[in-house]
C-alpha positions in Angstrom: 26.7 38.7 237.6 27.9 35.2 238.5 26.2 32.0 237.4 22.6 32.4 236.3 19.7 31.4 238.5 18.8 27.7 238.0 15.1 26.9 237.5 15.7 23.2 236.8 12.9 20.8 237.8 10.4 23.7 238.0 7.4 23.2 235.7 6.5 26.9 235.8 8.4 29.4 233.6 11.0 31.6 235.3 9.0 34.7 234.5 6.1 33.4 236.6 8.2 32.4 239.5 10.0 35.7 239.5 6.8 37.6 239.3 5.2 35.7 242.2 8.3 36.2 244.4 8.2 40.0 243.5 4.6 40.3 244.4 5.2 38.6 247.8 8.2 40.6 248.9 7.3 43.9 247.3 3.7 44.4 248.5 1.9 43.7 251.8 0.3 40.6 250.5 -0.4 37.2 252.0 0.6 34.1 250.2 -3.1 33.4 249.5 -3.6 36.8 248.0 -0.6 36.3 245.7 -2.2 33.0 244.8 -5.5 34.8 243.9 -3.7 37.5 241.9 -2.0 34.8 239.8 -5.2 32.9 239.3 -6.8 36.1 237.9 -4.2 36.0 235.2 -4.9 32.3 234.5 -2.0 30.9 236.5 -3.1 28.1 238.8 -0.5 27.7 241.6 -0.9 26.9 245.3 0.1 29.3 248.0 2.4 26.7 249.4 4.3 26.5 246.1 4.6 30.3 246.2 6.0 30.0 249.8 8.6 27.5 248.5 9.5 29.8 245.6 10.0 32.7 248.0 12.2 30.6 250.4 14.3 29.2 247.5 14.6 32.1 245.1 14.1 35.2 247.3 17.6 35.0 249.0 19.1 34.2 245.6 17.6 37.3 243.9 18.6 39.4 246.9 22.2 38.4 246.6 22.2 39.5 243.0 20.7 42.9 243.4 23.2 45.8 243.3 24.1 47.1 246.7 24.5 50.7 247.6 28.2 51.6 247.9 29.3 52.9 251.3 30.5 56.5 251.6 32.8 58.1 254.1 30.1 60.7 255.0 27.4 58.2 255.7 25.4 58.4 258.9 24.2 55.2 260.5 21.0 55.1 262.4 20.6 52.1 264.7 17.5 50.8 266.4 15.9 47.6 267.7 12.4 46.4 267.8 10.8 43.5 269.7 9.3 40.6 267.8 7.3 37.8 269.4 8.0 34.4 268.0 6.1 31.4 269.4 5.3 33.5 272.5 9.0 34.4 273.2 10.5 37.9 272.8 13.3 38.5 270.3 14.9 41.7 269.1 15.4 42.7 265.5 18.4 45.1 265.4 18.5 47.3 262.3 20.9 49.8 260.8 19.8 52.3 258.1 21.7 55.2 256.5 20.7 58.8 256.2 18.7 58.0 253.1 16.6 55.3 254.9 18.5 52.5 253.0 18.6 49.4 255.2 22.3 48.4 255.7 21.9 45.3 257.8 19.5 43.7 260.3 19.9 40.8 262.7 17.5 38.9 265.0 18.9 38.3 268.5 17.5 37.0 271.7 18.9 39.8 273.9 18.8 43.6 274.1 22.2 44.3 275.5 25.8 45.4 274.7 26.8 42.1 273.3 23.9 42.2 270.8 24.7 45.8 269.8 28.3 44.9 269.4 27.4 42.0 267.1 25.4 44.4 264.9 28.2 46.9 264.7 30.8 44.2 263.9 28.6 42.8 261.1 28.2 46.3 259.7 31.9 47.0 259.7 32.5 43.7 257.9 29.8 44.4 255.3 30.4 48.1 254.7 34.2 48.0 254.8 34.5 51.4 256.4 33.2 53.3 259.5 30.5 56.0 259.2 30.9 59.7 259.8 28.5 59.4 262.8 26.2 57.0 264.5 22.7 58.0 265.8 20.8 55.9 268.3 18.2 56.2 270.9 19.2 56.4 274.6 19.8 52.6 275.1 23.1 52.5 277.0 24.2 49.3 275.2 24.8 51.3 272.0 27.3 53.7 273.6 29.2 50.8 275.2 29.3 48.8 272.0 30.4 51.8 269.9 33.2 52.5 272.3 34.5 49.0 271.9 34.1 48.6 268.1 34.4 52.2 266.7 35.9 54.4 269.5 36.7 57.2 267.0 33.3 57.5 265.5 31.0 60.2 266.8 27.8 59.0 268.6 24.6 61.0 269.1 22.1 59.5 271.5 18.7 61.1 271.5 15.2 59.7 271.2 14.0 62.4 268.7 17.1 62.0 266.4 16.5 58.4 265.6 13.1 58.6 263.8 14.7 57.4 260.6 15.6 54.0 262.1 12.4 53.8 264.0 10.3 54.5 260.9 12.2 51.8 259.0 10.5 49.2 261.2 7.0 50.2 260.0 6.9 48.3 256.6 8.0 45.1 258.3 5.4 45.6 261.1 2.7 45.8 258.3 4.0 42.6 256.8 4.0 40.9 260.2 0.3 41.6 260.6 -0.5 40.3 257.1 1.5 37.2 257.8 0.0 36.8 261.3 3.5 36.7 262.8 6.7 34.8 262.2 7.1 31.1 263.0 10.9 31.0 263.7 13.9 33.1 264.2 15.5 31.7 261.0 12.3 32.4 259.1 12.2 36.0 260.3 15.9 36.5 259.5 15.5 35.0 256.0 12.3 37.0 255.2 13.5 40.3 256.4 16.9 40.1 254.6 15.0 39.6 251.3 12.2 42.1 252.2 14.6 44.9 253.0 16.7 44.3 249.9 13.7 44.5 247.7 12.5 47.6 249.5 15.9 49.2 249.2 15.7 48.7 245.4 12.1 49.8 244.7 11.5 52.6 247.2 13.0 55.9 246.0 15.1 58.1 248.2 13.4 60.6 250.6 14.4 63.5 248.5 11.6 65.1 246.4 11.3 63.6 243.0 9.3 64.7 240.0 6.7 62.3 238.4 9.1 61.6 235.5 12.0 60.8 237.8 9.8 58.4 239.8 8.6 56.8 236.6 12.2 56.3 235.4 13.2 55.0 238.8 10.5 52.3 238.6 11.6 51.3 235.1 15.2 51.0 236.2 14.4 49.0 239.3 12.2 46.6 237.4 15.0 46.0 235.0 17.4 45.4 237.9 14.9 42.9 239.4 14.5 41.0 236.2 18.3 40.9 235.7 18.7 39.5 239.2 16.1 36.9 238.5 17.6 36.1 235.1 14.3 36.7 233.3 15.3 39.7 231.0 13.5 39.5 227.7 
């Protein structure tokens, strides 16, 4: 990894900061509940301080977490969901692969071909290669955008085939309720990028795993989190 995370001018130890940020992004907890959980352990810190820690260190940790390498046989599932911010509709466009791993997501004010094209362009830049196939619902904007950006990639458009992408919205919906909505587009974009990165790391693949494999996965992901936060002991 590159330069270590700087905790200068923070009076709390890095281990506490990293733990608070982990609790907030990993579980459907409000800031006040995280504050209460820390208090139970004898750590007195305000929910507003925890908010600032999440805003400052969450994106930094997310950048340091290992990303899943793209593969030529990947299938991309695309979907969009409406999010109300200050009484105005916005759309969160998301792409996941066949394992449910969130590849990218972007908040936009429109649900049209231009918005779908922007998502695909970002995906190509980040992944560095086209997928084997793209699966979407029947929104016409997807087909038009795919023909412009990836004309050689197969496209399957069917409501029942896109459950993987649709289901990927559920964890964020749960968080949205706990947080009583998002206050700004930038806040939603910042939160969801960290939230999905943390979820990618900690949630095992959809394939059946034994209890031992699940335990080992948890140990490995906690080690990866602590390494990203620079708090390995």
